[in-house]
Structure formats: structure tokens, C-alpha cells
PDB file of N, CA, C and O in Angstrom:
ATOM      1  N   MET A   1       8.464 -23.186   0.689  1.00  0.00           N
ATOM      2  CA  MET A   1       7.098 -22.820   0.963  1.00  0.00           C
ATOM      3  C   MET A   1       7.029 -21.759   2.069  1.00  0.00           C
ATOM      4  O   MET A   1       6.234 -20.822   1.992  1.00  0.00           O
ATOM      5  N   ARG A   2       7.872 -21.919   3.096  1.00  0.00           N
ATOM      6  CA  ARG A   2       7.889 -20.939   4.181  1.00  0.00           C
ATOM      7  C   ARG A   2       8.341 -19.571   3.673  1.00  0.00           C
ATOM      8  O   ARG A   2       7.817 -18.539   4.091  1.00  0.00           O
ATOM      9  N   THR A   3       9.307 -19.577   2.781  1.00  0.00           N
ATOM     10  CA  THR A   3       9.809 -18.316   2.236  1.00  0.00           C
ATOM     11  C   THR A   3       8.717 -17.606   1.451  1.00  0.00           C
ATOM     12  O   THR A   3       8.520 -16.401   1.613  1.00  0.00           O
ATOM     13  N   PHE A   4       8.012 -18.335   0.611  1.00  0.00           N
ATOM     14  CA  PHE A   4       6.923 -17.748  -0.175  1.00  0.00           C
ATOM     15  C   PHE A   4       5.833 -17.204   0.745  1.00  0.00           C
ATOM     16  O   PHE A   4       5.347 -16.093   0.537  1.00  0.00           O
ATOM     17  N   PHE A   5       5.449 -17.970   1.752  1.00  0.00           N
ATOM     18  CA  PHE A   5       4.443 -17.527   2.703  1.00  0.00           C
ATOM     19  C   PHE A   5       4.916 -16.284   3.460  1.00  0.00           C
ATOM     20  O   PHE A   5       4.132 -15.370   3.713  1.00  0.00           O
ATOM     21  N   GLY A   6       6.187 -16.256   3.815  1.00  0.00           N
ATOM     22  CA  GLY A   6       6.751 -15.103   4.509  1.00  0.00           C
ATOM     23  C   GLY A   6       6.741 -13.858   3.646  1.00  0.00           C
ATOM     24  O   GLY A   6       6.483 -12.763   4.147  1.00  0.00           O
ATOM     25  N   MET A   7       7.019 -14.003   2.349  1.00  0.00           N
ATOM     26  CA  MET A   7       6.986 -12.852   1.445  1.00  0.00           C
ATOM     27  C   MET A   7       5.565 -12.328   1.291  1.00  0.00           C
ATOM     28  O   MET A   7       5.348 -11.116   1.304  1.00  0.00           O
ATOM     29  N   ILE A   8       4.597 -13.226   1.145  1.00  0.00           N
ATOM     30  CA  ILE A   8       3.193 -12.812   1.034  1.00  0.00           C
ATOM     31  C   ILE A   8       2.755 -12.108   2.313  1.00  0.00           C
ATOM     32  O   ILE A   8       2.098 -11.069   2.256  1.00  0.00           O
ATOM     33  N   LEU A   9       3.112 -12.661   3.452  1.00  0.00           N
ATOM     34  CA  LEU A   9       2.761 -12.059   4.730  1.00  0.00           C
ATOM     35  C   LEU A   9       3.420 -10.692   4.898  1.00  0.00           C
ATOM     36  O   LEU A   9       2.803  -9.768   5.429  1.00  0.00           O
ATOM     37  N   GLY A  10       4.665 -10.558   4.450  1.00  0.00           N
ATOM     38  CA  GLY A  10       5.365  -9.279   4.525  1.00  0.00           C
ATOM     39  C   GLY A  10       4.701  -8.216   3.673  1.00  0.00           C
ATOM     40  O   GLY A  10       4.581  -7.066   4.098  1.00  0.00           O
ATOM     41  N   VAL A  11       4.269  -8.583   2.479  1.00  0.00           N
ATOM     42  CA  VAL A  11       3.563  -7.632   1.614  1.00  0.00           C
ATOM     43  C   VAL A  11       2.255  -7.215   2.269  1.00  0.00           C
ATOM     44  O   VAL A  11       1.909  -6.034   2.266  1.00  0.00           O
ATOM     45  N   PHE A  12       1.535  -8.163   2.823  1.00  0.00           N
ATOM     46  CA  PHE A  12       0.272  -7.856   3.486  1.00  0.00           C
ATOM     47  C   PHE A  12       0.476  -6.878   4.639  1.00  0.00           C
ATOM     48  O   PHE A  12      -0.257  -5.895   4.755  1.00  0.00           O
ATOM     49  N   PHE A  13       1.466  -7.140   5.490  1.00  0.00           N
ATOM     50  CA  PHE A  13       1.712  -6.249   6.625  1.00  0.00           C
ATOM     51  C   PHE A  13       2.185  -4.872   6.184  1.00  0.00           C
ATOM     52  O   PHE A  13       1.855  -3.873   6.822  1.00  0.00           O
ATOM     53  N   THR A  14       2.952  -4.806   5.104  1.00  0.00           N
ATOM     54  CA  THR A  14       3.403  -3.511   4.596  1.00  0.00           C
ATOM     55  C   THR A  14       2.232  -2.678   4.101  1.00  0.00           C
ATOM     56  O   THR A  14       2.126  -1.498   4.434  1.00  0.00           O
ATOM     57  N   VAL A  15       1.357  -3.278   3.311  1.00  0.00           N
ATOM     58  CA  VAL A  15       0.189  -2.558   2.794  1.00  0.00           C
ATOM     59  C   VAL A  15      -0.753  -2.195   3.940  1.00  0.00           C
ATOM     60  O   VAL A  15      -1.275  -1.081   3.980  1.00  0.00           O
ATOM     61  N   ALA A  16      -0.974  -3.123   4.868  1.00  0.00           N
ATOM     62  CA  ALA A  16      -1.852  -2.834   6.005  1.00  0.00           C
ATOM     63  C   ALA A  16      -1.290  -1.710   6.868  1.00  0.00           C
ATOM     64  O   ALA A  16      -2.043  -0.861   7.345  1.00  0.00           O
ATOM     65  N   GLY A  17       0.012  -1.696   7.069  1.00  0.00           N
ATOM     66  CA  GLY A  17       0.638  -0.633   7.848  1.00  0.00           C
ATOM     67  C   GLY A  17       0.502   0.722   7.173  1.00  0.00           C
ATOM     68  O   GLY A  17       0.221   1.720   7.836  1.00  0.00           O
ATOM     69  N   ALA A  18       0.701   0.767   5.855  1.00  0.00           N
ATOM     70  CA  ALA A  18       0.547   2.021   5.123  1.00  0.00           C
ATOM     71  C   ALA A  18      -0.894   2.493   5.175  1.00  0.00           C
ATOM     72  O   ALA A  18      -1.150   3.688   5.321  1.00  0.00           O
ATOM     73  N   TYR A  19      -1.833   1.572   5.056  1.00  0.00           N
ATOM     74  CA  TYR A  19      -3.250   1.949   5.123  1.00  0.00           C
ATOM     75  C   TYR A  19      -3.603   2.494   6.505  1.00  0.00           C
ATOM     76  O   TYR A  19      -4.285   3.513   6.612  1.00  0.00           O
ATOM     77  N   LEU A  20      -3.148   1.826   7.554  1.00  0.00           N
ATOM     78  CA  LEU A  20      -3.423   2.298   8.907  1.00  0.00           C
ATOM     79  C   LEU A  20      -2.803   3.668   9.157  1.00  0.00           C
ATOM     80  O   LEU A  20      -3.436   4.540   9.754  1.00  0.00           O
ATOM     81  N   TYR A  21      -1.581   3.857   8.708  1.00  0.00           N
ATOM     82  CA  TYR A  21      -0.912   5.149   8.876  1.00  0.00           C
ATOM     83  C   TYR A  21      -1.696   6.250   8.162  1.00  0.00           C
ATOM     84  O   TYR A  21      -1.927   7.322   8.723  1.00  0.00           O
ATOM     85  N   ASP A  22      -2.101   5.976   6.925  1.00  0.00           N
ATOM     86  CA  ASP A  22      -2.840   6.967   6.150  1.00  0.00           C
ATOM     87  C   ASP A  22      -4.216   7.238   6.745  1.00  0.00           C
ATOM     88  O   ASP A  22      -4.684   8.376   6.718  1.00  0.00           O
ATOM     89  N   SER A  23      -4.865   6.222   7.278  1.00  0.00           N
ATOM     90  CA  SER A  23      -6.203   6.430   7.830  1.00  0.00           C
ATOM     91  C   SER A  23      -6.158   7.202   9.148  1.00  0.00           C
ATOM     92  O   SER A  23      -7.167   7.784   9.545  1.00  0.00           O
ATOM     93  N   MET A  24      -5.031   7.220   9.826  1.00  0.00           N
ATOM     94  CA  MET A  24      -4.899   7.959  11.077  1.00  0.00           C
ATOM     95  C   MET A  24      -4.536   9.429  10.856  1.00  0.00           C
ATOM     96  O   MET A  24      -4.655  10.237  11.776  1.00  0.00           O
ATOM     97  N   GLN A  25      -4.096   9.781   9.650  1.00  0.00           N
ATOM     98  CA  GLN A  25      -3.736  11.167   9.363  1.00  0.00           C
ATOM     99  C   GLN A  25      -4.990  12.016   9.302  1.00  0.00           C
ATOM    100  O   GLN A  25      -6.010  11.591   8.761  1.00  0.00           O
ATOM    101  N   THR A  26      -4.914  13.217   9.859  1.00  0.00           N
ATOM    102  CA  THR A  26      -6.052  14.124   9.799  1.00  0.00           C
ATOM    103  C   THR A  26      -6.094  14.804   8.447  1.00  0.00           C
ATOM    104  O   THR A  26      -5.066  14.967   7.790  1.00  0.00           O
ATOM    105  N   SER A  27      -7.259  15.190   8.047  1.00  0.00           N
ATOM    106  CA  SER A  27      -7.447  15.857   6.768  1.00  0.00           C
ATOM    107  C   SER A  27      -6.910  17.275   6.843  1.00  0.00           C
ATOM    108  O   SER A  27      -7.119  17.968   7.839  1.00  0.00           O
ATOM    109  N   SER A  28      -6.219  17.713   5.800  1.00  0.00           N
ATOM    110  CA  SER A  28      -5.710  19.078   5.769  1.00  0.00           C
ATOM    111  C   SER A  28      -6.847  20.069   5.573  1.00  0.00           C
ATOM    112  O   SER A  28      -6.703  21.238   5.934  1.00  0.00           O
ATOM    113  N   VAL A  29      -7.975  19.637   5.012  1.00  0.00           N
ATOM    114  CA  VAL A  29      -9.130  20.513   4.822  1.00  0.00           C
ATOM    115  C   VAL A  29      -9.751  20.849   6.173  1.00  0.00           C
ATOM    116  O   VAL A  29     -10.124  21.994   6.429  1.00  0.00           O
ATOM    117  N   ALA A  30      -9.857  19.847   7.027  1.00  0.00           N
ATOM    118  CA  ALA A  30     -10.491  20.047   8.331  1.00  0.00           C
ATOM    119  C   ALA A  30      -9.637  20.908   9.251  1.00  0.00           C
ATOM    120  O   ALA A  30     -10.176  21.674  10.050  1.00  0.00           O
ATOM    121  N   THR A  31      -8.310  20.796   9.154  1.00  0.00           N
ATOM    122  CA  THR A  31      -7.451  21.537  10.063  1.00  0.00           C
ATOM    123  C   THR A  31      -7.070  22.900   9.508  1.00  0.00           C
ATOM    124  O   THR A  31      -6.639  23.772  10.263  1.00  0.00           O
ATOM    125  N   GLY A  32      -7.219  23.099   8.209  1.00  0.00           N
ATOM    126  CA  GLY A  32      -6.895  24.378   7.611  1.00  0.00           C
ATOM    127  C   GLY A  32      -5.414  24.585   7.360  1.00  0.00           C
ATOM    128  O   GLY A  32      -5.021  25.678   6.951  1.00  0.00           O
ATOM    129  N   SER A  33      -4.583  23.591   7.586  1.00  0.00           N
ATOM    130  CA  SER A  33      -3.152  23.733   7.348  1.00  0.00           C
ATOM    131  C   SER A  33      -2.826  23.378   5.911  1.00  0.00           C
ATOM    132  O   SER A  33      -3.692  22.937   5.156  1.00  0.00           O
ATOM    133  N   SER A  34      -1.589  23.572   5.544  1.00  0.00           N
ATOM    134  CA  SER A  34      -1.203  23.293   4.166  1.00  0.00           C
ATOM    135  C   SER A  34      -1.233  21.799   3.887  1.00  0.00           C
ATOM    136  O   SER A  34      -1.069  20.985   4.796  1.00  0.00           O
ATOM    137  N   ALA A  35      -1.440  21.449   2.642  1.00  0.00           N
ATOM    138  CA  ALA A  35      -1.550  20.040   2.254  1.00  0.00           C
ATOM    139  C   ALA A  35      -0.217  19.315   2.378  1.00  0.00           C
ATOM    140  O   ALA A  35      -0.199  18.095   2.537  1.00  0.00           O
ATOM    141  N   ALA A  36       0.894  20.032   2.309  1.00  0.00           N
ATOM    142  CA  ALA A  36       2.208  19.396   2.353  1.00  0.00           C
ATOM    143  C   ALA A  36       2.507  18.783   3.717  1.00  0.00           C
ATOM    144  O   ALA A  36       3.306  17.851   3.804  1.00  0.00           O
ATOM    145  N   THR A  37       1.887  19.280   4.780  1.00  0.00           N
ATOM    146  CA  THR A  37       2.182  18.753   6.108  1.00  0.00           C
ATOM    147  C   THR A  37       1.399  17.486   6.433  1.00  0.00           C
ATOM    148  O   THR A  37       1.806  16.732   7.317  1.00  0.00           O
ATOM    149  N   HIS A  38       0.293  17.231   5.750  1.00  0.00           N
ATOM    150  CA  HIS A  38      -0.547  16.069   6.060  1.00  0.00           C
ATOM    151  C   HIS A  38      -0.817  15.216   4.831  1.00  0.00           C
ATOM    152  O   HIS A  38      -1.947  14.769   4.630  1.00  0.00           O
ATOM    153  N   ARG A  39       0.175  14.986   4.021  1.00  0.00           N
ATOM    154  CA  ARG A  39      -0.022  14.154   2.839  1.00  0.00           C
ATOM    155  C   ARG A  39      -0.009  12.690   3.222  1.00  0.00           C
ATOM    156  O   ARG A  39       0.717  12.279   4.127  1.00  0.00           O
ATOM    157  N   THR A  40      -0.821  11.903   2.525  1.00  0.00           N
ATOM    158  CA  THR A  40      -0.835  10.460   2.767  1.00  0.00           C
ATOM    159  C   THR A  40       0.335   9.807   2.046  1.00  0.00           C
ATOM    160  O   THR A  40       0.901  10.376   1.113  1.00  0.00           O
ATOM    161  N   MET A  41       0.686   8.616   2.486  1.00  0.00           N
ATOM    162  CA  MET A  41       1.783   7.886   1.865  1.00  0.00           C
ATOM    163  C   MET A  41       1.362   7.295   0.525  1.00  0.00           C
ATOM    164  O   MET A  41       2.177   7.201  -0.393  1.00  0.00           O
ATOM    165  N   VAL A  42       0.109   6.900   0.404  1.00  0.00           N
ATOM    166  CA  VAL A  42      -0.385   6.190  -0.768  1.00  0.00           C
ATOM    167  C   VAL A  42      -1.610   6.903  -1.309  1.00  0.00           C
ATOM    168  O   VAL A  42      -2.459   7.345  -0.534  1.00  0.00           O
ATOM    169  N   ASN A  43      -1.716   7.020  -2.613  1.00  0.00           N
ATOM    170  CA  ASN A  43      -2.915   7.552  -3.241  1.00  0.00           C
ATOM    171  C   ASN A  43      -3.870   6.376  -3.434  1.00  0.00           C
ATOM    172  O   ASN A  43      -3.764   5.641  -4.415  1.00  0.00           O
ATOM    173  N   TRP A  44      -4.792   6.203  -2.507  1.00  0.00           N
ATOM    174  CA  TRP A  44      -5.646   5.021  -2.478  1.00  0.00           C
ATOM    175  C   TRP A  44      -6.638   4.984  -3.627  1.00  0.00           C
ATOM    176  O   TRP A  44      -7.101   3.906  -3.999  1.00  0.00           O
ATOM    177  N   ASP A  45      -6.977   6.135  -4.199  1.00  0.00           N
ATOM    178  CA  ASP A  45      -7.853   6.141  -5.376  1.00  0.00           C
ATOM    179  C   ASP A  45      -7.168   5.457  -6.553  1.00  0.00           C
ATOM    180  O   ASP A  45      -7.800   4.689  -7.278  1.00  0.00           O
ATOM    181  N   VAL A  46      -5.891   5.728  -6.743  1.00  0.00           N
ATOM    182  CA  VAL A  46      -5.138   5.107  -7.831  1.00  0.00           C
ATOM    183  C   VAL A  46      -4.983   3.609  -7.562  1.00  0.00           C
ATOM    184  O   VAL A  46      -5.091   2.800  -8.484  1.00  0.00           O
ATOM    185  N   VAL A  47      -4.737   3.243  -6.333  1.00  0.00           N
ATOM    186  CA  VAL A  47      -4.616   1.825  -5.980  1.00  0.00           C
ATOM    187  C   VAL A  47      -5.917   1.092  -6.305  1.00  0.00           C
ATOM    188  O   VAL A  47      -5.893  -0.013  -6.847  1.00  0.00           O
ATOM    189  N   SER A  48      -7.043   1.708  -5.973  1.00  0.00           N
ATOM    190  CA  SER A  48      -8.342   1.094  -6.246  1.00  0.00           C
ATOM    191  C   SER A  48      -8.566   0.911  -7.742  1.00  0.00           C
ATOM    192  O   SER A  48      -9.031  -0.141  -8.179  1.00  0.00           O
ATOM    193  N   GLU A  49      -8.236   1.937  -8.527  1.00  0.00           N
ATOM    194  CA  GLU A  49      -8.397   1.832  -9.982  1.00  0.00           C
ATOM    195  C   GLU A  49      -7.503   0.740 -10.556  1.00  0.00           C
ATOM    196  O   GLU A  49      -7.941  -0.035 -11.405  1.00  0.00           O
ATOM    197  N   ASN A  50      -6.261   0.673 -10.103  1.00  0.00           N
ATOM    198  CA  ASN A  50      -5.340  -0.362 -10.594  1.00  0.00           C
ATOM    199  C   ASN A  50      -5.801  -1.760 -10.190  1.00  0.00           C
ATOM    200  O   ASN A  50      -5.680  -2.700 -10.976  1.00  0.00           O
ATOM    201  N   TRP A  51      -6.326  -1.908  -8.979  1.00  0.00           N
ATOM    202  CA  TRP A  51      -6.818  -3.198  -8.524  1.00  0.00           C
ATOM    203  C   TRP A  51      -8.006  -3.647  -9.366  1.00  0.00           C
ATOM    204  O   TRP A  51      -8.087  -4.816  -9.743  1.00  0.00           O
ATOM    205  N   GLN A  52      -8.928  -2.736  -9.667  1.00  0.00           N
ATOM    206  CA  GLN A  52     -10.084  -3.071 -10.499  1.00  0.00           C
ATOM    207  C   GLN A  52      -9.632  -3.478 -11.900  1.00  0.00           C
ATOM    208  O   GLN A  52     -10.156  -4.433 -12.472  1.00  0.00           O
ATOM    209  N   SER A  53      -8.666  -2.755 -12.447  1.00  0.00           N
ATOM    210  CA  SER A  53      -8.140  -3.075 -13.768  1.00  0.00           C
ATOM    211  C   SER A  53      -7.477  -4.460 -13.768  1.00  0.00           C
ATOM    212  O   SER A  53      -7.666  -5.245 -14.697  1.00  0.00           O
ATOM    213  N   PHE A  54      -6.705  -4.748 -12.720  1.00  0.00           N
ATOM    214  CA  PHE A  54      -6.051  -6.050 -12.603  1.00  0.00           C
ATOM    215  C   PHE A  54      -7.078  -7.174 -12.540  1.00  0.00           C
ATOM    216  O   PHE A  54      -6.933  -8.190 -13.219  1.00  0.00           O
ATOM    217  N   LYS A  55      -8.124  -6.990 -11.719  1.00  0.00           N
ATOM    218  CA  LYS A  55      -9.156  -8.025 -11.599  1.00  0.00           C
ATOM    219  C   LYS A  55      -9.872  -8.245 -12.928  1.00  0.00           C
ATOM    220  O   LYS A  55     -10.179  -9.381 -13.289  1.00  0.00           O
ATOM    221  N   GLN A  56     -10.139  -7.166 -13.651  1.00  0.00           N
ATOM    222  CA  GLN A  56     -10.815  -7.284 -14.934  1.00  0.00           C
ATOM    223  C   GLN A  56      -9.942  -8.040 -15.940  1.00  0.00           C
ATOM    224  O   GLN A  56     -10.429  -8.921 -16.647  1.00  0.00           O
ATOM    225  N   ARG A  57      -8.649  -7.692 -16.001  1.00  0.00           N
ATOM    226  CA  ARG A  57      -7.743  -8.396 -16.921  1.00  0.00           C
ATOM    227  C   ARG A  57      -7.597  -9.859 -16.539  1.00  0.00           C
ATOM    228  O   ARG A  57      -7.553 -10.723 -17.415  1.00  0.00           O
ATOM    229  N   ALA A  58      -7.521 -10.153 -15.241  1.00  0.00           N
ATOM    230  CA  ALA A  58      -7.407 -11.543 -14.792  1.00  0.00           C
ATOM    231  C   ALA A  58      -8.650 -12.338 -15.171  1.00  0.00           C
ATOM    232  O   ALA A  58      -8.541 -13.495 -15.577  1.00  0.00           O
ATOM    233  N   GLN A  59      -9.824 -11.737 -15.044  1.00  0.00           N
ATOM    234  CA  GLN A  59     -11.070 -12.415 -15.412  1.00  0.00           C
ATOM    235  C   GLN A  59     -11.099 -12.702 -16.908  1.00  0.00           C
ATOM    236  O   GLN A  59     -11.510 -13.787 -17.319  1.00  0.00           O
ATOM    237  N   ILE A  60     -10.668 -11.744 -17.729  1.00  0.00           N
ATOM    238  CA  ILE A  60     -10.633 -11.938 -19.182  1.00  0.00           C
ATOM    239  C   ILE A  60      -9.688 -13.073 -19.543  1.00  0.00           C
ATOM    240  O   ILE A  60     -10.029 -13.936 -20.353  1.00  0.00           O
ATOM    241  N   GLU A  61      -8.495 -13.075 -18.942  1.00  0.00           N
ATOM    242  CA  GLU A  61      -7.525 -14.140 -19.238  1.00  0.00           C
ATOM    243  C   GLU A  61      -8.030 -15.494 -18.754  1.00  0.00           C
ATOM    244  O   GLU A  61      -7.819 -16.504 -19.426  1.00  0.00           O
ATOM    245  N   TRP A  62      -8.691 -15.531 -17.601  1.00  0.00           N
ATOM    246  CA  TRP A  62      -9.225 -16.801 -17.099  1.00  0.00           C
ATOM    247  C   TRP A  62     -10.287 -17.328 -18.044  1.00  0.00           C
ATOM    248  O   TRP A  62     -10.343 -18.527 -18.313  1.00  0.00           O
ATOM    249  N   ASN A  63     -11.134 -16.434 -18.551  1.00  0.00           N
ATOM    250  CA  ASN A  63     -12.169 -16.860 -19.501  1.00  0.00           C
ATOM    251  C   ASN A  63     -11.556 -17.400 -20.778  1.00  0.00           C
ATOM    252  O   ASN A  63     -12.087 -18.343 -21.364  1.00  0.00           O
ATOM    253  N   LYS A  64     -10.433 -16.812 -21.226  1.00  0.00           N
ATOM    254  CA  LYS A  64      -9.734 -17.323 -22.407  1.00  0.00           C
ATOM    255  C   LYS A  64      -9.200 -18.730 -22.161  1.00  0.00           C
ATOM    256  O   LYS A  64      -9.314 -19.610 -23.014  1.00  0.00           O
ATOM    257  N   LEU A  65      -8.615 -18.927 -20.977  1.00  0.00           N
ATOM    258  CA  LEU A  65      -8.046 -20.236 -20.658  1.00  0.00           C
ATOM    259  C   LEU A  65      -9.140 -21.298 -20.461  1.00  0.00           C
ATOM    260  O   LEU A  65      -8.987 -22.443 -20.886  1.00  0.00           O
ATOM    261  N   ALA A  66     -10.219 -20.912 -19.827  1.00  0.00           N
ATOM    262  CA  ALA A  66     -11.291 -21.866 -19.541  1.00  0.00           C
ATOM    263  C   ALA A  66     -12.146 -22.170 -20.756  1.00  0.00           C
ATOM    264  O   ALA A  66     -12.781 -23.222 -20.830  1.00  0.00           O
ATOM    265  N   GLY A  67     -12.160 -21.241 -21.717  1.00  0.00           N
ATOM    266  CA  GLY A  67     -13.050 -21.398 -22.865  1.00  0.00           C
ATOM    267  C   GLY A  67     -12.493 -22.139 -23.994  1.00  0.00           C
ATOM    268  O   GLY A  67     -13.170 -22.321 -25.006  1.00  0.00           O
TER     269      GLY A  67
END
């Protein structure tokens, strides 16, 4: 149980760290520099779309199991 909890906690801290790092980066549009110098680690738009898709599929499967 401790191992499972530790893995979940590790994933949470990894994602939170990447989000914090990306949110602290300045926009390349605002500074006028090239995009290659200020790229984010994660494309958060894609993450959001995948998360929404996952939630939708999970809801459909839950309805199948419950129904």
C-alpha cells in the first residue's frame, strides 16, 4: 500500500513540478525572442484534451457497468 501511495504521490509531484516550471516561463511573444529559447516542457492544451477524452470514456464505461 505504501508503494502504491508513493507512486501516486511521485506522479503528482512530477506533474505539479512541470506545471510550475511551465507557468514561470515568460512568453516568447511578450519578450520578442525566438520561440526555441522559451518553449514549455508540456503542451497543456493537448493534456487538457486528453484528460477530457479520458473522463468521457470513463463515464461511458461506468454507465455500461452500472446499467
